[in-house]
C-alpha positions in Angstrom: 57.5 111.7 90.6 54.1 113.6 90.0 50.8 111.6 89.7 47.4 112.9 88.9 44.5 111.1 90.8 41.3 112.7 92.1 40.9 109.5 94.1 43.9 109.6 96.0 43.8 113.1 97.1 41.5 113.6 100.1 38.2 115.8 99.6 39.2 119.5 100.3 43.0 119.4 99.2 44.5 119.9 96.0 47.7 117.7 96.6 49.1 115.1 98.8 53.0 114.4 99.2 54.2 110.8 100.1 57.8 110.6 99.4 58.9 110.2 96.7 55.6 110.9 95.1 53.3 113.8 94.7 49.7 113.3 94.0 47.5 116.1 92.2 43.8 116.2 92.1 44.0 117.9 88.8 46.4 117.8 85.9 46.7 121.6 85.5 48.2 121.8 88.7 51.5 120.4 87.3 52.0 123.7 85.6 51.5 125.8 89.0 55.0 126.4 89.9 54.0 127.7 93.3 51.8 124.7 94.1 54.6 122.3 93.1 57.0 124.3 95.0 54.8 123.8 98.1 54.8 119.8 97.7 58.6 120.0 97.0 59.1 121.6 100.3 57.1 118.7 101.9 59.4 116.2 100.0 62.4 117.6 101.3 60.8 117.8 105.1 60.1 114.1 104.7 63.3 113.2 103.4 65.0 114.7 106.3 63.0 113.1 108.9 63.2 109.8 106.9 59.7 109.6 106.0 57.9 107.5 108.7 58.9 110.1 111.5 57.7 112.7 109.5 54.1 111.3 109.3 54.2 110.4 112.9 55.2 114.1 113.8 52.8 115.4 111.3 49.8 113.5 112.8 50.9 114.1 116.5 51.3 117.9 115.7 47.9 118.1 113.9 46.1 116.3 116.9 47.8 119.0 119.3 46.8 121.9 116.9 43.4 120.5 116.6 43.1 120.8 120.4 44.6 124.1 120.3 42.5 125.6 117.8 39.3 123.7 117.9 39.1 124.0 113.8 40.2 121.3 111.4 41.4 124.1 108.7 43.3 126.3 111.3 44.8 123.2 113.0 46.2 122.0 109.5 47.3 125.6 108.4 49.3 125.7 111.8 51.2 122.5 111.5 55.1 123.6 111.3 55.4 121.6 108.0 52.4 123.3 106.4 53.4 126.8 108.0 56.8 126.4 106.2 55.4 125.2 103.2 52.6 127.8 102.9 55.0 130.8 104.0 58.0 129.8 101.5 56.1 128.2 98.5 56.2 131.5 96.4 60.0 131.6 96.7 60.9 129.3 93.9 64.8 129.3 94.8 64.0 128.5 98.6 64.9 124.9 98.6 68.3 125.8 97.1 69.3 127.5 100.4 67.0 126.2 102.8 68.6 125.1 106.1 68.5 121.6 107.4 65.4 121.0 109.8 64.2 124.7 108.7 60.6 123.6 109.6 61.4 123.7 113.4 61.1 127.5 113.4 57.7 127.2 112.3 56.8 125.4 115.7 56.1 128.6 117.7 52.5 129.6 117.5 51.7 132.1 114.7 48.0 132.1 113.6 47.1 131.9 109.9 
């Protein structure tokens, strides 16, 4: 389910996914197939990890990346879940053939 709410999406971000919901900052983003695919990749990741462990892992990895990169944006972009979503978002058929726990291959360091 996709909802539009500029108040639920943190400043500096366009969307937020919290299984089974996707929150968008602007209505026009509903028409952006690449952006929606990015968020659907997150839905799949959350489902694989049973939601709560996903968020725990996300926060722990973000803190680790923040110490590693010393910059908020670099830390965020290098979280394995984000790396997978950003690198695969343009492949609109990606989720049809995505391997289980595919985000694991994005754990290794690759700077954006």
